[in-house]
mmCIF file of the N, C-alpha and C atoms, coordinates in Angstrom:
data_MODEL
# 
_entry.id   MODEL 
# 
loop_
_atom_site.group_PDB 
_atom_site.id 
_atom_site.type_symbol 
_atom_site.label_atom_id 
_atom_site.label_alt_id 
_atom_site.label_comp_id 
_atom_site.label_asym_id 
_atom_site.label_entity_id 
_atom_site.label_seq_id 
_atom_site.pdbx_PDB_ins_code 
_atom_site.Cartn_x 
_atom_site.Cartn_y 
_atom_site.Cartn_z 
_atom_site.occupancy 
_atom_site.B_iso_or_equiv 
_atom_site.pdbx_formal_charge 
_atom_site.auth_seq_id 
_atom_site.auth_comp_id 
_atom_site.auth_asym_id 
_atom_site.auth_atom_id 
_atom_site.pdbx_PDB_model_num 
ATOM 1   N N  . MET A 1 1  ? 32.071 182.213 77.516 1.00 0.00 ? 1  MET A N  1 
ATOM 2   C CA . MET A 1 1  ? 31.196 182.568 76.426 1.00 0.00 ? 1  MET A CA 1 
ATOM 3   C C  . MET A 1 1  ? 29.730 182.428 76.795 1.00 0.00 ? 1  MET A C  1 
ATOM 4   N N  . GLY A 1 2  ? 29.430 181.730 77.872 1.00 0.00 ? 2  GLY A N  1 
ATOM 5   C CA . GLY A 1 2  ? 28.043 181.511 78.250 1.00 0.00 ? 2  GLY A CA 1 
ATOM 6   C C  . GLY A 1 2  ? 27.306 182.772 78.630 1.00 0.00 ? 2  GLY A C  1 
ATOM 7   N N  . ARG A 1 3  ? 28.005 183.735 79.212 1.00 0.00 ? 3  ARG A N  1 
ATOM 8   C CA . ARG A 1 3  ? 27.359 184.995 79.594 1.00 0.00 ? 3  ARG A CA 1 
ATOM 9   C C  . ARG A 1 3  ? 27.198 185.920 78.397 1.00 0.00 ? 3  ARG A C  1 
ATOM 10  N N  . MET A 1 4  ? 27.704 185.495 77.239 1.00 0.00 ? 4  MET A N  1 
ATOM 11  C CA . MET A 1 4  ? 27.562 186.270 76.005 1.00 0.00 ? 4  MET A CA 1 
ATOM 12  C C  . MET A 1 4  ? 26.936 185.431 74.905 1.00 0.00 ? 4  MET A C  1 
ATOM 13  N N  . SER A 1 5  ? 26.080 184.499 75.271 1.00 0.00 ? 5  SER A N  1 
ATOM 14  C CA . SER A 1 5  ? 25.539 183.570 74.277 1.00 0.00 ? 5  SER A CA 1 
ATOM 15  C C  . SER A 1 5  ? 24.713 184.281 73.201 1.00 0.00 ? 5  SER A C  1 
ATOM 16  N N  . LEU A 1 6  ? 23.886 185.227 73.579 1.00 0.00 ? 6  LEU A N  1 
ATOM 17  C CA . LEU A 1 6  ? 23.081 185.956 72.594 1.00 0.00 ? 6  LEU A CA 1 
ATOM 18  C C  . LEU A 1 6  ? 23.977 186.781 71.679 1.00 0.00 ? 6  LEU A C  1 
ATOM 19  N N  . THR A 1 7  ? 24.921 187.495 72.248 1.00 0.00 ? 7  THR A N  1 
ATOM 20  C CA . THR A 1 7  ? 25.844 188.309 71.455 1.00 0.00 ? 7  THR A CA 1 
ATOM 21  C C  . THR A 1 7  ? 26.628 187.443 70.486 1.00 0.00 ? 7  THR A C  1 
ATOM 22  N N  . ASN A 1 8  ? 27.179 186.343 70.966 1.00 0.00 ? 8  ASN A N  1 
ATOM 23  C CA . ASN A 1 8  ? 27.971 185.473 70.105 1.00 0.00 ? 8  ASN A CA 1 
ATOM 24  C C  . ASN A 1 8  ? 27.125 184.811 69.025 1.00 0.00 ? 8  ASN A C  1 
ATOM 25  N N  . TYR A 1 9  ? 25.928 184.402 69.364 1.00 0.00 ? 9  TYR A N  1 
ATOM 26  C CA . TYR A 1 9  ? 25.029 183.775 68.393 1.00 0.00 ? 9  TYR A CA 1 
ATOM 27  C C  . TYR A 1 9  ? 24.700 184.750 67.257 1.00 0.00 ? 9  TYR A C  1 
ATOM 28  N N  . LEU A 1 10 ? 24.338 185.968 67.613 1.00 0.00 ? 10 LEU A N  1 
ATOM 29  C CA . LEU A 1 10 ? 23.985 186.946 66.586 1.00 0.00 ? 10 LEU A CA 1 
ATOM 30  C C  . LEU A 1 10 ? 25.208 187.400 65.784 1.00 0.00 ? 10 LEU A C  1 
ATOM 31  N N  . LEU A 1 11 ? 26.349 187.549 66.445 1.00 0.00 ? 11 LEU A N  1 
ATOM 32  C CA . LEU A 1 11 ? 27.581 187.911 65.740 1.00 0.00 ? 11 LEU A CA 1 
ATOM 33  C C  . LEU A 1 11 ? 27.963 186.828 64.743 1.00 0.00 ? 11 LEU A C  1 
ATOM 34  N N  . GLN A 1 12 ? 27.876 185.574 65.164 1.00 0.00 ? 12 GLN A N  1 
ATOM 35  C CA . GLN A 1 12 ? 28.183 184.453 64.288 1.00 0.00 ? 12 GLN A CA 1 
ATOM 36  C C  . GLN A 1 12 ? 27.215 184.417 63.103 1.00 0.00 ? 12 GLN A C  1 
ATOM 37  N N  . SER A 1 13 ? 25.946 184.658 63.353 1.00 0.00 ? 13 SER A N  1 
ATOM 38  C CA . SER A 1 13 ? 24.951 184.656 62.284 1.00 0.00 ? 13 SER A CA 1 
ATOM 39  C C  . SER A 1 13 ? 25.222 185.750 61.265 1.00 0.00 ? 13 SER A C  1 
ATOM 40  N N  . VAL A 1 14 ? 25.557 186.928 61.738 1.00 0.00 ? 14 VAL A N  1 
ATOM 41  C CA . VAL A 1 14 ? 25.840 188.046 60.829 1.00 0.00 ? 14 VAL A CA 1 
ATOM 42  C C  . VAL A 1 14 ? 27.105 187.783 60.022 1.00 0.00 ? 14 VAL A C  1 
ATOM 43  N N  . LEU A 1 15 ? 28.163 187.329 60.678 1.00 0.00 ? 15 LEU A N  1 
ATOM 44  C CA . LEU A 1 15 ? 29.422 187.070 59.972 1.00 0.00 ? 15 LEU A CA 1 
ATOM 45  C C  . LEU A 1 15 ? 29.280 185.967 58.928 1.00 0.00 ? 15 LEU A C  1 
ATOM 46  N N  . LEU A 1 16 ? 28.663 184.860 59.308 1.00 0.00 ? 16 LEU A N  1 
ATOM 47  C CA . LEU A 1 16 ? 28.493 183.767 58.354 1.00 0.00 ? 16 LEU A CA 1 
ATOM 48  C C  . LEU A 1 16 ? 27.496 184.140 57.255 1.00 0.00 ? 16 LEU A C  1 
ATOM 49  N N  . GLY A 1 17 ? 26.480 184.906 57.596 1.00 0.00 ? 17 GLY A N  1 
ATOM 50  C CA . GLY A 1 17 ? 25.559 185.403 56.575 1.00 0.00 ? 17 GLY A CA 1 
ATOM 51  C C  . GLY A 1 17 ? 26.267 186.293 55.573 1.00 0.00 ? 17 GLY A C  1 
ATOM 52  N N  . PHE A 1 18 ? 27.150 187.152 56.068 1.00 0.00 ? 18 PHE A N  1 
ATOM 53  C CA . PHE A 1 18 ? 27.914 188.028 55.176 1.00 0.00 ? 18 PHE A CA 1 
ATOM 54  C C  . PHE A 1 18 ? 28.823 187.215 54.260 1.00 0.00 ? 18 PHE A C  1 
ATOM 55  N N  . ILE A 1 19 ? 29.437 186.198 54.795 1.00 0.00 ? 19 ILE A N  1 
ATOM 56  C CA . ILE A 1 19 ? 30.366 185.390 53.991 1.00 0.00 ? 19 ILE A CA 1 
ATOM 57  C C  . ILE A 1 19 ? 29.623 184.570 52.941 1.00 0.00 ? 19 ILE A C  1 
ATOM 58  N N  . PHE A 1 20 ? 28.487 183.975 53.292 1.00 0.00 ? 20 PHE A N  1 
ATOM 59  C CA . PHE A 1 20 ? 27.877 182.997 52.415 1.00 0.00 ? 20 PHE A CA 1 
ATOM 60  C C  . PHE A 1 20 ? 26.664 183.471 51.618 1.00 0.00 ? 20 PHE A C  1 
ATOM 61  N N  . TYR A 1 21 ? 26.023 184.550 51.991 1.00 0.00 ? 21 TYR A N  1 
ATOM 62  C CA . TYR A 1 21 ? 24.804 184.941 51.288 1.00 0.00 ? 21 TYR A CA 1 
ATOM 63  C C  . TYR A 1 21 ? 25.022 186.127 50.355 1.00 0.00 ? 21 TYR A C  1 
ATOM 64  N N  . GLY A 1 22 ? 24.016 186.387 49.519 1.00 0.00 ? 22 GLY A N  1 
ATOM 65  C CA . GLY A 1 22 ? 24.104 187.370 48.459 1.00 0.00 ? 22 GLY A CA 1 
ATOM 66  C C  . GLY A 1 22 ? 24.345 188.799 48.913 1.00 0.00 ? 22 GLY A C  1 
ATOM 67  N N  . TRP A 1 23 ? 23.985 189.145 50.145 1.00 0.00 ? 23 TRP A N  1 
ATOM 68  C CA . TRP A 1 23 ? 24.214 190.510 50.614 1.00 0.00 ? 23 TRP A CA 1 
ATOM 69  C C  . TRP A 1 23 ? 25.638 190.700 51.091 1.00 0.00 ? 23 TRP A C  1 
ATOM 70  N N  . GLY A 1 24 ? 26.466 189.687 50.924 1.00 0.00 ? 24 GLY A N  1 
ATOM 71  C CA . GLY A 1 24 ? 27.867 189.757 51.340 1.00 0.00 ? 24 GLY A CA 1 
ATOM 72  C C  . GLY A 1 24 ? 28.773 189.254 50.241 1.00 0.00 ? 24 GLY A C  1 
ATOM 73  N N  . LEU A 1 25 ? 29.588 188.284 50.566 1.00 0.00 ? 25 LEU A N  1 
ATOM 74  C CA . LEU A 1 25 ? 30.573 187.766 49.626 1.00 0.00 ? 25 LEU A CA 1 
ATOM 75  C C  . LEU A 1 25 ? 30.014 186.689 48.699 1.00 0.00 ? 25 LEU A C  1 
ATOM 76  N N  . CYS A 1 26 ? 28.868 186.133 49.027 1.00 0.00 ? 26 CYS A N  1 
ATOM 77  C CA . CYS A 1 26 ? 28.155 185.174 48.177 1.00 0.00 ? 26 CYS A CA 1 
ATOM 78  C C  . CYS A 1 26 ? 28.980 183.915 47.894 1.00 0.00 ? 26 CYS A C  1 
ATOM 79  N N  . TYR A 1 27 ? 29.560 183.336 48.929 1.00 0.00 ? 27 TYR A N  1 
ATOM 80  C CA . TYR A 1 27 ? 30.355 182.122 48.774 1.00 0.00 ? 27 TYR A CA 1 
ATOM 81  C C  . TYR A 1 27 ? 29.547 180.843 48.941 1.00 0.00 ? 27 TYR A C  1 
ATOM 82  N N  . PHE A 1 28 ? 28.242 180.941 49.110 1.00 0.00 ? 28 PHE A N  1 
ATOM 83  C CA . PHE A 1 28 ? 27.410 179.755 49.311 1.00 0.00 ? 28 PHE A CA 1 
ATOM 84  C C  . PHE A 1 28 ? 27.498 178.852 48.090 1.00 0.00 ? 28 PHE A C  1 
ATOM 85  N N  . GLY A 1 29 ? 27.842 177.590 48.313 1.00 0.00 ? 29 GLY A N  1 
ATOM 86  C CA . GLY A 1 29 ? 27.955 176.637 47.223 1.00 0.00 ? 29 GLY A CA 1 
ATOM 87  C C  . GLY A 1 29 ? 29.267 176.684 46.483 1.00 0.00 ? 29 GLY A C  1 
ATOM 88  N N  . MET A 1 30 ? 30.137 177.624 46.823 1.00 0.00 ? 30 MET A N  1 
ATOM 89  C CA . MET A 1 30 ? 31.417 177.760 46.127 1.00 0.00 ? 30 MET A CA 1 
ATOM 90  C C  . MET A 1 30 ? 32.602 177.333 46.982 1.00 0.00 ? 30 MET A C  1 
ATOM 91  N N  . THR A 1 31 ? 32.351 176.925 48.213 1.00 0.00 ? 31 THR A N  1 
ATOM 92  C CA . THR A 1 31 ? 33.437 176.531 49.098 1.00 0.00 ? 31 THR A CA 1 
ATOM 93  C C  . THR A 1 31 ? 33.297 175.062 49.463 1.00 0.00 ? 31 THR A C  1 
ATOM 94  N N  . GLU A 1 32 ? 34.424 174.431 49.687 1.00 0.00 ? 32 GLU A N  1 
ATOM 95  C CA . GLU A 1 32 ? 34.404 173.028 50.091 1.00 0.00 ? 32 GLU A CA 1 
ATOM 96  C C  . GLU A 1 32 ? 34.141 172.923 51.596 1.00 0.00 ? 32 GLU A C  1 
ATOM 97  N N  . VAL A 1 33 ? 33.774 171.748 52.018 1.00 0.00 ? 33 VAL A N  1 
ATOM 98  C CA . VAL A 1 33 ? 33.411 171.530 53.417 1.00 0.00 ? 33 VAL A CA 1 
ATOM 99  C C  . VAL A 1 33 ? 34.568 171.856 54.346 1.00 0.00 ? 33 VAL A C  1 
ATOM 100 N N  . THR A 1 34 ? 35.787 171.505 53.976 1.00 0.00 ? 34 THR A N  1 
ATOM 101 C CA . THR A 1 34 ? 36.934 171.781 54.850 1.00 0.00 ? 34 THR A CA 1 
ATOM 102 C C  . THR A 1 34 ? 37.129 173.281 55.040 1.00 0.00 ? 34 THR A C  1 
ATOM 103 N N  . MET A 1 35 ? 36.890 174.059 53.994 1.00 0.00 ? 35 MET A N  1 
ATOM 104 C CA . MET A 1 35 ? 37.020 175.516 54.116 1.00 0.00 ? 35 MET A CA 1 
ATOM 105 C C  . MET A 1 35 ? 35.928 176.089 55.006 1.00 0.00 ? 35 MET A C  1 
ATOM 106 N N  . VAL A 1 36 ? 34.722 175.565 54.906 1.00 0.00 ? 36 VAL A N  1 
ATOM 107 C CA . VAL A 1 36 ? 33.618 176.016 55.752 1.00 0.00 ? 36 VAL A CA 1 
ATOM 108 C C  . VAL A 1 36 ? 33.941 175.722 57.220 1.00 0.00 ? 36 VAL A C  1 
ATOM 109 N N  . ILE A 1 37 ? 34.496 174.550 57.491 1.00 0.00 ? 37 ILE A N  1 
ATOM 110 C CA . ILE A 1 37 ? 34.878 174.197 58.859 1.00 0.00 ? 37 ILE A CA 1 
ATOM 111 C C  . ILE A 1 37 ? 35.969 175.129 59.361 1.00 0.00 ? 37 ILE A C  1 
ATOM 112 N N  . LYS A 1 38 ? 36.944 175.437 58.525 1.00 0.00 ? 38 LYS A N  1 
ATOM 113 C CA . LYS A 1 38 ? 38.014 176.360 58.923 1.00 0.00 ? 38 LYS A CA 1 
ATOM 114 C C  . LYS A 1 38 ? 37.455 177.745 59.234 1.00 0.00 ? 38 LYS A C  1 
ATOM 115 N N  . ILE A 1 39 ? 36.540 178.212 58.411 1.00 0.00 ? 39 ILE A N  1 
ATOM 116 C CA . ILE A 1 39 ? 35.925 179.527 58.639 1.00 0.00 ? 39 ILE A CA 1 
ATOM 117 C C  . ILE A 1 39 ? 35.172 179.520 59.968 1.00 0.00 ? 39 ILE A C  1 
ATOM 118 N N  . ALA A 1 40 ? 34.407 178.459 60.227 1.00 0.00 ? 40 ALA A N  1 
ATOM 119 C CA . ALA A 1 40 ? 33.639 178.364 61.471 1.00 0.00 ? 40 ALA A CA 1 
ATOM 120 C C  . ALA A 1 40 ? 34.561 178.338 62.687 1.00 0.00 ? 40 ALA A C  1 
ATOM 121 N N  . VAL A 1 41 ? 35.670 177.607 62.601 1.00 0.00 ? 41 VAL A N  1 
ATOM 122 C CA . VAL A 1 41 ? 36.612 177.528 63.723 1.00 0.00 ? 41 VAL A CA 1 
ATOM 123 C C  . VAL A 1 41 ? 37.262 178.889 63.972 1.00 0.00 ? 41 VAL A C  1 
ATOM 124 N N  . VAL A 1 42 ? 37.636 179.586 62.915 1.00 0.00 ? 42 VAL A N  1 
ATOM 125 C CA . VAL A 1 42 ? 38.249 180.909 63.073 1.00 0.00 ? 42 VAL A CA 1 
ATOM 126 C C  . VAL A 1 42 ? 37.259 181.881 63.714 1.00 0.00 ? 42 VAL A C  1 
ATOM 127 N N  . ILE A 1 43 ? 36.019 181.870 63.262 1.00 0.00 ? 43 ILE A N  1 
ATOM 128 C CA . ILE A 1 43 ? 35.011 182.753 63.850 1.00 0.00 ? 43 ILE A CA 1 
ATOM 129 C C  . ILE A 1 43 ? 34.797 182.403 65.321 1.00 0.00 ? 43 ILE A C  1 
ATOM 130 N N  . PHE A 1 44 ? 34.759 181.115 65.647 1.00 0.00 ? 44 PHE A N  1 
ATOM 131 C CA . PHE A 1 44 ? 34.601 180.691 67.036 1.00 0.00 ? 44 PHE A CA 1 
ATOM 132 C C  . PHE A 1 44 ? 35.765 181.194 67.889 1.00 0.00 ? 44 PHE A C  1 
ATOM 133 N N  . LEU A 1 45 ? 36.994 181.044 67.397 1.00 0.00 ? 45 LEU A N  1 
ATOM 134 C CA . LEU A 1 45 ? 38.160 181.496 68.157 1.00 0.00 ? 45 LEU A CA 1 
ATOM 135 C C  . LEU A 1 45 ? 38.153 183.011 68.348 1.00 0.00 ? 45 LEU A C  1 
ATOM 136 N N  . VAL A 1 46 ? 37.737 183.743 67.330 1.00 0.00 ? 46 VAL A N  1 
ATOM 137 C CA . VAL A 1 46 ? 37.629 185.204 67.457 1.00 0.00 ? 46 VAL A CA 1 
ATOM 138 C C  . VAL A 1 46 ? 36.584 185.556 68.516 1.00 0.00 ? 46 VAL A C  1 
ATOM 139 N N  . GLU A 1 47 ? 35.474 184.818 68.538 1.00 0.00 ? 47 GLU A N  1 
ATOM 140 C CA . GLU A 1 47 ? 34.452 185.064 69.552 1.00 0.00 ? 47 GLU A CA 1 
ATOM 141 C C  . GLU A 1 47 ? 34.965 184.759 70.957 1.00 0.00 ? 47 GLU A C  1 
ATOM 142 N N  . VAL A 1 48 ? 35.746 183.703 71.104 1.00 0.00 ? 48 VAL A N  1 
ATOM 143 C CA . VAL A 1 48 ? 36.322 183.372 72.411 1.00 0.00 ? 48 VAL A CA 1 
ATOM 144 C C  . VAL A 1 48 ? 37.241 184.495 72.878 1.00 0.00 ? 48 VAL A C  1 
ATOM 145 N N  . LEU A 1 49 ? 38.110 184.965 71.985 1.00 0.00 ? 49 LEU A N  1 
ATOM 146 C CA . LEU A 1 49 ? 39.026 186.052 72.341 1.00 0.00 ? 49 LEU A CA 1 
ATOM 147 C C  . LEU A 1 49 ? 38.270 187.338 72.665 1.00 0.00 ? 49 LEU A C  1 
ATOM 148 N N  . PHE A 1 50 ? 37.254 187.645 71.860 1.00 0.00 ? 50 PHE A N  1 
ATOM 149 C CA . PHE A 1 50 ? 36.449 188.833 72.113 1.00 0.00 ? 50 PHE A CA 1 
ATOM 150 C C  . PHE A 1 50 ? 35.737 188.723 73.455 1.00 0.00 ? 50 PHE A C  1 
ATOM 151 N N  . SER A 1 51 ? 35.215 187.541 73.764 1.00 0.00 ? 51 SER A N  1 
ATOM 152 C CA . SER A 1 51 ? 34.526 187.335 75.045 1.00 0.00 ? 51 SER A CA 1 
ATOM 153 C C  . SER A 1 51 ? 35.477 187.535 76.217 1.00 0.00 ? 51 SER A C  1 
ATOM 154 N N  . GLN A 1 52 ? 36.673 186.984 76.124 1.00 0.00 ? 52 GLN A N  1 
ATOM 155 C CA . GLN A 1 52 ? 37.658 187.164 77.190 1.00 0.00 ? 52 GLN A CA 1 
ATOM 156 C C  . GLN A 1 52 ? 38.011 188.628 77.370 1.00 0.00 ? 52 GLN A C  1 
ATOM 157 N N  . PHE A 1 53 ? 38.203 189.340 76.268 1.00 0.00 ? 53 PHE A N  1 
ATOM 158 C CA . PHE A 1 53 ? 38.499 190.765 76.319 1.00 0.00 ? 53 PHE A CA 1 
ATOM 159 C C  . PHE A 1 53 ? 37.341 191.527 76.956 1.00 0.00 ? 53 PHE A C  1 
ATOM 160 N N  . TRP A 1 54 ? 36.117 191.206 76.553 1.00 0.00 ? 54 TRP A N  1 
ATOM 161 C CA . TRP A 1 54 ? 34.933 191.899 77.058 1.00 0.00 ? 54 TRP A CA 1 
ATOM 162 C C  . TRP A 1 54 ? 34.767 191.687 78.559 1.00 0.00 ? 54 TRP A C  1 
ATOM 163 N N  . PHE A 1 55 ? 34.988 190.457 79.025 1.00 0.00 ? 55 PHE A N  1 
ATOM 164 C CA . PHE A 1 55 ? 34.769 190.140 80.438 1.00 0.00 ? 55 PHE A CA 1 
ATOM 165 C C  . PHE A 1 55 ? 35.857 190.687 81.356 1.00 0.00 ? 55 PHE A C  1 
ATOM 166 N N  . GLN A 1 56 ? 36.895 191.232 80.814 1.00 0.00 ? 56 GLN A N  1 
ATOM 167 C CA . GLN A 1 56 ? 37.876 191.921 81.659 1.00 0.00 ? 56 GLN A CA 1 
ATOM 168 C C  . GLN A 1 56 ? 37.289 193.195 82.239 1.00 0.00 ? 56 GLN A C  1 
ATOM 169 N N  . LYS A 1 57 ? 36.291 193.754 81.550 1.00 0.00 ? 57 LYS A N  1 
ATOM 170 C CA . LYS A 1 57 ? 35.707 195.008 82.003 1.00 0.00 ? 57 LYS A CA 1 
ATOM 171 C C  . LYS A 1 57 ? 34.242 194.880 82.434 1.00 0.00 ? 57 LYS A C  1 
ATOM 172 N N  . TYR A 1 58 ? 33.488 193.983 81.791 1.00 0.00 ? 58 TYR A N  1 
ATOM 173 C CA . TYR A 1 58 ? 32.053 193.875 82.044 1.00 0.00 ? 58 TYR A CA 1 
ATOM 174 C C  . TYR A 1 58 ? 31.686 192.474 82.524 1.00 0.00 ? 58 TYR A C  1 
ATOM 175 N N  . ASN A 1 59 ? 30.518 192.370 83.183 1.00 0.00 ? 59 ASN A N  1 
ATOM 176 C CA . ASN A 1 59 ? 30.063 191.079 83.699 1.00 0.00 ? 59 ASN A CA 1 
ATOM 177 C C  . ASN A 1 59 ? 29.210 190.290 82.717 1.00 0.00 ? 59 ASN A C  1 
ATOM 178 N N  . ILE A 1 60 ? 28.470 190.982 81.857 1.00 0.00 ? 60 ILE A N  1 
ATOM 179 C CA . ILE A 1 60 ? 27.634 190.312 80.862 1.00 0.00 ? 60 ILE A CA 1 
ATOM 180 C C  . ILE A 1 60 ? 27.874 190.960 79.506 1.00 0.00 ? 60 ILE A C  1 
ATOM 181 N N  . GLY A 1 61 ? 27.442 190.270 78.454 1.00 0.00 ? 61 GLY A N  1 
ATOM 182 C CA . GLY A 1 61 ? 27.644 190.755 77.091 1.00 0.00 ? 61 GLY A CA 1 
ATOM 183 C C  . GLY A 1 61 ? 26.797 191.974 76.778 1.00 0.00 ? 61 GLY A C  1 
ATOM 184 N N  . PRO A 1 62 ? 27.141 192.679 75.684 1.00 0.00 ? 62 PRO A N  1 
ATOM 185 C CA . PRO A 1 62 ? 26.425 193.909 75.341 1.00 0.00 ? 62 PRO A CA 1 
ATOM 186 C C  . PRO A 1 62 ? 24.963 193.677 74.971 1.00 0.00 ? 62 PRO A C  1 
ATOM 187 N N  . LEU A 1 63 ? 24.675 192.652 74.187 1.00 0.00 ? 63 LEU A N  1 
ATOM 188 C CA . LEU A 1 63 ? 23.284 192.401 73.822 1.00 0.00 ? 63 LEU A CA 1 
ATOM 189 C C  . LEU A 1 63 ? 22.504 191.795 74.975 1.00 0.00 ? 63 LEU A C  1 
ATOM 190 N N  . GLU A 1 64 ? 23.167 191.057 75.845 1.00 0.00 ? 64 GLU A N  1 
ATOM 191 C CA . GLU A 1 64 ? 22.512 190.545 77.042 1.00 0.00 ? 64 GLU A CA 1 
ATOM 192 C C  . GLU A 1 64 ? 22.115 191.688 77.967 1.00 0.00 ? 64 GLU A C  1 
ATOM 193 N N  . ARG A 1 65 ? 22.941 192.707 78.034 1.00 0.00 ? 65 ARG A N  1 
ATOM 194 C CA . ARG A 1 65 ? 22.633 193.883 78.851 1.00 0.00 ? 65 ARG A CA 1 
ATOM 195 C C  . ARG A 1 65 ? 21.397 194.604 78.299 1.00 0.00 ? 65 ARG A C  1 
ATOM 196 N N  . ILE A 1 66 ? 21.354 194.755 76.981 1.00 0.00 ? 66 ILE A N  1 
ATOM 197 C CA . ILE A 1 66 ? 20.192 195.399 76.347 1.00 0.00 ? 66 ILE A CA 1 
ATOM 198 C C  . ILE A 1 66 ? 18.945 194.552 76.568 1.00 0.00 ? 66 ILE A C  1 
ATOM 199 N N  . TRP A 1 67 ? 19.077 193.237 76.381 1.00 0.00 ? 67 TRP A N  1 
ATOM 200 C CA . TRP A 1 67 ? 17.945 192.335 76.576 1.00 0.00 ? 67 TRP A CA 1 
ATOM 201 C C  . TRP A 1 67 ? 17.424 192.409 78.013 1.00 0.00 ? 67 TRP A C  1 
ATOM 202 N N  . ARG A 1 68 ? 18.337 192.436 78.954 1.00 0.00 ? 68 ARG A N  1 
ATOM 203 C CA . ARG A 1 68 ? 17.960 192.513 80.366 1.00 0.00 ? 68 ARG A CA 1 
ATOM 204 C C  . ARG A 1 68 ? 17.240 193.826 80.656 1.00 0.00 ? 68 ARG A C  1 
ATOM 205 N N  . ARG A 1 69 ? 17.744 194.920 80.098 1.00 0.00 ? 69 ARG A N  1 
ATOM 206 C CA . ARG A 1 69 ? 17.110 196.218 80.317 1.00 0.00 ? 69 ARG A CA 1 
ATOM 207 C C  . ARG A 1 69 ? 15.703 196.239 79.716 1.00 0.00 ? 69 ARG A C  1 
ATOM 208 N N  . LEU A 1 70 ? 15.553 195.665 78.524 1.00 0.00 ? 70 LEU A N  1 
ATOM 209 C CA . LEU A 1 70 ? 14.221 195.619 77.907 1.00 0.00 ? 70 LEU A CA 1 
ATOM 210 C C  . LEU A 1 70 ? 13.278 194.693 78.688 1.00 0.00 ? 70 LEU A C  1 
ATOM 211 N N  . SER A 1 71 ? 13.809 193.622 79.214 1.00 0.00 ? 71 SER A N  1 
ATOM 212 C CA . SER A 1 71 ? 12.966 192.672 79.956 1.00 0.00 ? 71 SER A CA 1 
ATOM 213 C C  . SER A 1 71 ? 12.505 193.230 81.293 1.00 0.00 ? 71 SER A C  1 
ATOM 214 N N  . TYR A 1 72 ? 13.405 193.837 82.033 1.00 0.00 ? 72 TYR A N  1 
ATOM 215 C CA . TYR A 1 72 ? 13.086 194.310 83.378 1.00 0.00 ? 72 TYR A CA 1 
ATOM 216 C C  . TYR A 1 72 ? 12.604 195.752 83.395 1.00 0.00 ? 72 TYR A C  1 
ATOM 217 N N  . GLY A 1 73 ? 12.862 196.494 82.332 1.00 0.00 ? 73 GLY A N  1 
ATOM 218 C CA . GLY A 1 73 ? 12.438 197.881 82.268 1.00 0.00 ? 73 GLY A CA 1 
ATOM 219 C C  . GLY A 1 73 ? 13.299 198.830 83.089 1.00 0.00 ? 73 GLY A C  1 
ATOM 220 N N  . ARG A 1 74 ? 14.360 198.334 83.627 1.00 0.00 ? 74 ARG A N  1 
ATOM 221 C CA . ARG A 1 74 ? 15.276 199.184 84.404 1.00 0.00 ? 74 ARG A CA 1 
ATOM 222 C C  . ARG A 1 74 ? 16.657 198.540 84.386 1.00 0.00 ? 74 ARG A C  1 
ATOM 223 N N  . ARG A 1 75 ? 17.607 199.287 84.817 1.00 0.00 ? 75 ARG A N  1 
ATOM 224 C CA . ARG A 1 75 ? 18.973 198.764 84.887 1.00 0.00 ? 75 ARG A CA 1 
ATOM 225 C C  . ARG A 1 75 ? 19.081 197.813 86.068 1.00 0.00 ? 75 ARG A C  1 
ATOM 226 N N  . LYS A 1 76 ? 19.645 196.646 85.832 1.00 0.00 ? 76 LYS A N  1 
ATOM 227 C CA . LYS A 1 76 ? 19.749 195.678 86.918 1.00 0.00 ? 76 LYS A CA 1 
ATOM 228 C C  . LYS A 1 76 ? 21.150 195.147 87.016 1.00 0.00 ? 76 LYS A C  1 
# 
């Protein structure tokens, strides 16, 4: 997951934002701590599986590739 840290961080932020904030399911304040922990663990496991699947074909994550291209100005 380390080679996909930016992708996983942003994916986690979007998913949890969708679940808990008003532009999504709006569960903020309506769930107990144990449910929040379960949701976080499930999202983490999905990210691990997605990362393993992604690295079967590519060396770095999709957003890391975009970031690298923007930083260096060329494909590297």
